[in-house]
C-alpha positions in Angstrom: -37.0 46.6 -45.5 -33.6 45.2 -45.0 -33.0 41.4 -45.7 -30.9 39.6 -43.2 -27.5 38.3 -44.5 -28.3 34.8 -43.3 -31.5 34.7 -45.4 -29.5 35.9 -48.5 -26.9 33.2 -48.0 -29.7 30.5 -47.5 -31.4 31.6 -50.8 -28.1 31.5 -52.7 -27.4 28.0 -51.3 -30.9 26.8 -52.3 -30.6 28.3 -55.7 -27.2 26.7 -56.2 -28.5 23.3 -55.1 -31.5 23.7 -57.5 -29.2 24.4 -60.4 -27.0 21.4 -59.5 -30.0 19.1 -59.2 -31.4 20.4 -62.5 -28.0 19.9 -64.2 -27.8 16.4 -62.9 -31.3 15.6 -64.1 -30.6 17.1 -67.5 -27.4 15.1 -67.8 -29.2 11.9 -66.8 -32.0 12.6 -69.2 -29.5 13.3 -72.0 -27.7 10.1 -71.2 -30.9 8.0 -71.2 -31.9 9.6 -74.5 -28.5 9.0 -76.0 -28.4 5.4 -74.8 -31.9 4.7 -76.2 -31.0 6.4 -79.5 -27.9 4.2 -79.8 -29.7 1.0 -78.7 -32.4 1.4 -81.3 -30.0 2.5 -84.0 -29.7 -1.0 -85.6 -25.9 -0.6 -85.8 -24.1 -3.1 -83.6 -21.3 -0.7 -82.4 -23.8 2.0 -81.5 -26.0 -0.5 -79.7 -23.1 -1.8 -77.7 -22.2 1.7 -76.6 -25.8 2.5 -75.8 -26.1 -0.6 -73.6 -22.8 0.3 -71.9 -24.3 3.7 -70.9 -27.1 1.8 -69.1 -25.4 -1.3 -67.8 -28.2 -2.2 -65.4 -30.9 -2.1 -68.1 -31.8 -5.7 -68.9 -34.0 -4.7 -71.8 -31.0 -3.2 -73.6 -28.9 -6.4 -73.3 -31.8 -8.5 -74.4 -32.5 -6.3 -77.4 -28.8 -6.6 -78.3 -29.0 -10.4 -78.0 -31.9 -10.4 -80.4 -29.9 -8.3 -82.8 -27.0 -10.7 -82.9 -29.2 -13.8 -83.0 -31.7 -12.8 -85.7 -30.0 -10.2 -87.9 -29.1 -12.0 -91.1 -26.1 -9.7 -91.9 -24.6 -9.6 -88.4 -25.6 -13.0 -86.8 -23.2 -13.8 -84.0 -24.5 -16.5 -81.7 -21.7 -16.3 -79.0 -22.4 -12.6 -78.7 -26.1 -13.2 -78.6 -25.7 -15.6 -75.7 -23.3 -13.3 -73.9 -25.9 -10.4 -74.1 -28.8 -12.7 -73.1 -26.7 -13.8 -70.1 -26.2 -10.1 -69.1 -30.0 -9.6 -69.4 -30.8 -12.5 -67.0 -28.0 -11.4 -64.6 -29.6 -7.9 -64.5 -33.1 -9.2 -64.1 -33.3 -12.9 -63.3 -37.1 -12.6 -62.7 -38.0 -12.2 -66.3 -39.2 -15.4 -68.0 -38.8 -13.7 -71.4 -35.1 -13.2 -70.9 -34.6 -16.8 -69.9 -36.6 -18.1 -72.9 -34.5 -15.9 -75.2 -31.3 -17.4 -73.7 -32.8 -20.9 -74.1 -33.5 -20.2 -77.8 -29.9 -19.1 -78.4 -28.5 -22.2 -76.6 -30.7 -24.5 -78.6 -29.7 -22.7 -81.9 -26.0 -23.6 -81.1 -26.8 -27.2 -80.2 -26.4 -26.8 -76.5 -29.6 -28.5 -75.6 -28.7 -29.2 -72.0 -28.2 -25.5 -71.2 -31.3 -24.7 -73.3 -33.4 -26.9 -71.0 -31.8 -25.4 -67.9 -32.8 -21.9 -69.2 -36.3 -23.1 -69.9 -36.6 -24.5 -66.4 -35.4 -21.2 -65.0 -38.2 -19.5 -67.0 -40.7 -22.0 -65.5 -39.4 -21.3 -62.0 -39.9 -17.6 -62.5 -43.4 -17.9 -64.0 -44.8 -21.4 -63.4 -48.3 -20.5 -64.6 -47.4 -18.8 -67.9 -49.0 -20.3 -71.0 -46.4 -18.8 -73.2 -43.5 -20.4 -71.2 -45.3 -23.8 -71.1 -45.9 -23.6 -74.9 -42.4 -22.8 -75.8 -40.9 -25.2 -73.3 -43.3 -27.9 -74.6 -42.2 -27.3 -78.2 -38.6 -27.6 -77.1 -39.3 -30.9 -75.4 -41.1 -32.1 -78.6 -38.0 -31.4 -80.6 -36.0 -33.3 -78.0 -38.5 -36.2 -78.4 -39.2 -36.1 -74.7 -42.8 -36.6 -75.4 -44.4 -37.2 -71.9 -42.8 -34.1 -70.5 -43.7 -32.1 -73.7 -47.3 -33.2 -73.5 -47.5 -32.0 -69.8 -46.3 -28.6 -70.8 -48.5 -28.3 -73.9 -51.6 -29.4 -71.9 -50.9 -26.8 -69.3 -50.5 -24.1 -72.1 -53.9 -25.0 -73.5 -55.6 -25.1 -70.2 -54.3 -21.6 -69.4 -54.8 -20.1 -72.9 -57.2 -21.8 -75.3 -56.1 -19.6 -78.2 -52.9 -21.7 -78.3 -54.9 -24.8 -79.1 -54.6 -24.8 -83.0 -50.8 -24.4 -82.7 -50.6 -27.1 -80.0 -52.6 -29.5 -82.2 -50.3 -28.8 -85.2 -47.0 -29.1 -83.3 -48.0 -32.3 -81.5 -49.2 -34.0 -84.7 -46.1 -33.0 -86.8 -43.8 -34.1 -84.0 -45.3 -37.5 -83.2 -47.7 -38.3 -86.1 -49.8 -40.2 -83.6 -53.4 -39.0 -83.1 -53.8 -41.1 -80.0 -51.0 -39.2 -78.3 -52.9 -36.0 -79.1 -56.2 -37.4 -77.8 -54.8 -39.1 -74.7 -52.4 -36.5 -73.5 -53.0 -33.0 -74.9 -56.5 -32.3 -76.1 -59.1 -31.3 -73.6 -62.1 -33.6 -73.8 -64.7 -31.1 -75.1 -66.5 -30.2 -78.3 -64.5 -27.1 -79.2 -61.1 -28.9 -78.8 -62.2 -31.8 -80.9 -63.7 -29.6 -83.6 -60.5 -27.6 -83.8 -58.6 -30.8 -84.3 -61.0 -31.7 -87.1 -60.4 -28.3 -88.7 -56.6 -29.0 -88.6 -56.8 -32.5 -90.0 -59.1 -31.3 -92.8 -56.6 -28.5 -93.6 -53.7 -31.0 -94.0 -55.8 -33.6 -95.8 -55.6 -36.3 -93.2 -58.9 -38.2 -93.0 -57.8 -41.1 -90.9 -56.7 -39.2 -87.8 -59.8 -36.9 -88.3 -62.0 -40.0 -88.0 -60.1 -40.9 -84.8 -61.2 -37.5 -83.4 -64.8 -37.9 -84.7 -65.7 -40.9 -82.6 -64.8 -39.5 -79.1 -66.5 -36.3 -80.2 -69.8 -38.2 -80.8 -69.4 -40.0 -77.4 -69.7 -36.6 -75.7 -73.4 -36.6 -76.9 -73.4 -32.8 -77.1 -74.7 -30.5 -79.8 -72.3 -30.1 -82.7 -73.0 -27.4 -85.3 -73.4 -29.1 -88.7 -71.2 -26.6 -90.5 -68.2 -27.5 -88.2 -68.3 -31.0 -89.6 -67.9 -29.9 -93.2 -64.0 -29.9 -93.3 -64.1 -33.6 -92.3 -66.7 -34.4 -94.9 -64.9 -32.5 -97.6 -61.8 -34.5 -96.9 -63.7 -37.8 -97.0 -65.1 -36.8 -100.4 -61.6 -35.8 -101.6 -60.2 -39.1 -100.5 -63.1 -41.1 -102.1 -64.1 -42.6 -98.8 -67.8 -43.0 -99.6 -68.8 -45.4 -96.8 -67.1 -43.2 -94.2 -68.7 -40.1 -95.6 -72.2 -41.6 -95.6 -71.8 -42.7 -92.0 -70.3 -39.4 -90.8 -73.0 -37.4 -92.6 -75.8 -39.3 -90.8 -74.1 -38.9 -87.4 -73.4 -35.2 -88.0 -77.0 -34.6 -88.8 -78.0 -36.4 -85.6 -75.4 -34.5 -83.5 -76.8 -31.2 -84.9 -80.4 -32.2 -84.0 -81.5 -32.5 -87.6 -83.4 -35.3 -89.4 -81.0 -38.1 -90.4 -83.1 -40.8 -91.9 -82.1 -42.1 -95.3 -83.9 -40.5 -98.3 -87.2 -42.2 -99.4 -87.6 -44.7 -102.2 -84.0 -46.0 -102.0 -82.7 -42.7 -103.4 -79.1 -41.7 -102.7 -79.8 -38.0 -103.1 -80.1 -36.3 -99.8 -83.0 -33.8 -99.5 -84.0 -34.6 -103.0 -87.5 -33.4 -102.2 -86.1 -30.1 -100.9 -88.1 -30.3 -97.7 -85.3 -28.7 -95.7 -83.1 -25.7 -96.5 -79.7 -26.3 -98.2 -77.0 -27.3 -95.8 -74.3 -25.7 -98.1 -71.9 -28.4 -97.1 -71.4 -32.1 -96.4 -73.6 -34.4 -98.5 -76.4 -31.9 -98.7 -77.3 -29.4 -101.5 -74.9 -26.4 -102.0 -75.5 -23.1 -103.7 -72.9 -20.6 -104.8 -74.2 -17.1 -105.2 -74.2 -16.4 -108.9 -74.5 -12.9 -110.6 -77.7 -12.7 -112.5 -79.4 -15.6 -110.6 -81.6 -15.7 -107.5 -82.7 -18.8 -105.7 -85.7 -19.5 -103.5 -88.2 -22.3 -102.6 -91.8 -22.6 -103.9 -94.1 -24.6 -101.6 -96.5 -27.1 -103.3 -95.2 -25.9 -106.7 -93.7 -29.2 -107.9 -95.3 -32.3 -109.2 -97.8 -33.8 -106.7 -97.6 -30.5 -104.8 -94.1 -31.2 -103.8 -91.7 -28.4 -102.8 -89.6 -27.0 -105.6 -86.5 -24.9 -106.0 -87.1 -21.8 -108.1 -84.3 -19.9 -110.0 -85.0 -16.5 -111.4 -82.7 -15.0 -114.0 -82.6 -11.2 -114.2 -81.6 -10.8 -117.9 -78.5 -8.8 -117.0 -75.8 -11.5 -117.3 -74.6 -14.3 -119.6 -74.9 -16.6 -116.7 -72.5 -19.5 -116.1 -74.3 -21.8 -113.7 -73.1 -24.9 -111.8 -75.4 -25.0 -108.8 -77.4 -26.2 -106.9 -75.0 -29.2 -106.5 -74.6 -32.2 -104.3 -71.9 -34.9 -103.7 -73.5 -38.4 -103.7 -71.7 -41.5 -102.3 -72.1 -44.4 -104.7 -70.6 -47.9 -105.4 -68.0 -48.6 -108.0 -69.0 -50.7 -111.0 -72.7 -50.2 -110.4 -75.6 -49.0 -112.6 -77.9 -46.1 -111.5 -80.9 -44.2 -112.7 -81.1 -40.5 -112.3 -84.4 -38.7 -112.3 -85.6 -35.1 -111.6 -88.4 -32.9 -112.7 -87.9 -29.5 -114.3 -90.1 -26.7 -115.5 -89.1 -23.5 -117.3 -90.9 -20.2 -118.1 -89.5 -17.9 -120.8 -85.9 -19.1 -120.5 -84.0 -17.1 -123.2 -81.0 -17.9 -125.5 -80.1 -21.3 -127.0 -78.2 -22.3 -123.8 -80.7 -23.4 -121.2 -80.6 -25.5 -118.1 -79.7 -29.1 -117.7 -78.3 -31.6 -115.1 -74.7 -32.7 -115.1 -73.5 -35.8 -113.4 -69.7 -36.4 -113.1 -67.1 -38.1 -110.9 -65.6 -35.2 -108.9 -62.3 -37.0 -108.3 -61.8 -38.6 -111.7 -62.8 -36.1 -114.5 -62.7 -38.6 -117.3 -64.6 -41.4 -115.6 -68.1 -40.2 -116.2 -69.8 -37.3 -117.8 -73.6 -37.3 -118.2 -75.7 -34.3 -119.4 -79.5 -34.3 -119.6 -81.6 -32.5 -122.2 -81.3 -28.7 -122.6 -84.4 -26.8 -121.3 -85.2 -23.5 -122.9 -88.3 -21.4 -123.5 -91.4 -22.4 -121.5 -92.0 -26.1 -120.7 -94.3 -27.8 -118.2 -93.1 -30.1 -115.5 -91.1 -32.8 -117.3 -89.3 -35.8 -116.0 -85.6 -35.7 -116.7 -84.0 -39.1 -116.7 -80.6 -40.7 -117.4 -79.1 -44.1 -116.9 -75.5 -44.3 -116.0 -72.8 -46.8 -114.8 -69.9 -46.1 -112.5 -66.5 -47.5 -113.2 -64.0 -49.1 -110.9 -62.6 -45.8 -109.6 -65.9 -43.9 -109.0 -67.1 -43.6 -105.4 -68.8 -40.2 -105.6 -71.0 -38.5 -108.1 -71.4 -34.8 -108.4 -75.0 -33.9 -109.4 -75.3 -30.3 -110.6 -77.8 -28.0 -112.3 -75.7 -26.3 -115.0 -75.9 -23.7 -117.8 -73.1 -22.9 -120.1 -72.6 -19.3 -121.2 -74.3 -18.6 -124.5 -72.3 -17.9 -127.6 -74.9 -15.6 -129.2 -74.6 -11.8 -129.4 -77.9 -11.5 -127.5 -76.7 -13.8 -124.7 -78.2 -12.5 -121.5 -80.2 -15.1 -119.6 -83.7 -14.3 -118.3 -86.7 -16.3 -117.2 -87.5 -18.7 -114.4 -86.8 -22.4 -113.9 -88.0 -24.9 -111.3 -86.6 -28.2 -110.2 -88.1 -30.9 -107.9 -88.0 -34.5 -106.8 -84.4 -35.2 -107.6 -83.3 -38.9 -107.1 -80.5 -41.3 -107.9 -81.3 -45.0 -107.4 -79.3 -48.1 -108.0 -80.5 -50.0 -111.1 -81.9 -53.0 -109.3 -83.8 -50.8 -106.9 -84.9 -48.6 -109.8 -86.3 -51.6 -111.5 -88.2 -52.7 -108.4 -89.6 -49.2 -108.0 -90.8 -49.1 -111.6 -92.5 -52.5 -111.2 -94.2 -51.3 -108.1 -95.5 -48.2 -109.9 -96.8 -50.3 -112.8 -98.6 -52.7 -110.4 -100.5 -49.7 -109.0 
């Protein structure tokens, strides 16, 4: 079959066009690869040449701006700004490029142009939490507080994950918790609790208490554990009255019993009727190798609930729990009382109660009798006086490691009915018991 000459010419033309297109595509791909390779080389000359190969690629110019702004060895702010300007010229609809340009302007002290660049970013993406957050921080640094608070409030409303940073930046800029409350924080439980976490972390009890009161006014459920950072800070700052008040209010907000302990005692949950809170002014227990803890119902004196500690015999146990922080008055006498029982507690180092001032190590140090072997329920008592500095006592069950060769601790111990009563109240209670 004979092929017409016209068809042959057409096929040759199509083949030539195909080769030409393929060559162009290969050239372009090679050029893009080469440009990308140079842009990501980390060498300023190569990066410049790579960006020049793709002059319309805004990403390349922005990356080059980053290099000149943040590279310690080759920092060059004028070049950084020039490259950021090229990026926004190529793509003026990118809020990120505008924010990079604003950052460079601010770094050179050109705050007016920095603000203009931030405003351009806002115009491009008015609902962006990231833009609002960075612009708000810029305005904080400029001490333009009302405008800053508006931006930061918008950032938090759009993206709640920014809340911890917003709290921190606002506080560090103004040092005024009322500004945070009135203009930035959403009026809800989670926002207030995150503020409490922050003030606890920076050891600022006073602004934390300013957050606590509006939190309570919401009259919503507050998990008890979320109040522990505030209470720990109040303990650390020796604010006994505040700690006592906040503890009662925290129990109430968590839906837990919050009446004062019976018989004028200052020990919370001294009868062990409820589980350990593991924070605040309640009992705490640190997991200890070789020791297990549980509750025995009706095992204590007068069928009271008792805490039982079982020792496995595999460790030379160092024990400092259960423990509780107790608010007290300075320059006051107190009587401590608890009941203890032991069964086959080994070694010469047994169990006893320790009472100290957690914030002033040399102010007070009381140790009760050492319980070893097997002993029936026995009242453990100690009279003590606080000095002018003491506002908290730390009550702990302790056991020092044994110095004997055969030093592994085994056996079982129980404690029950732990109380701490001011001396005048203690005398009154003793008189009442004798009259019976």
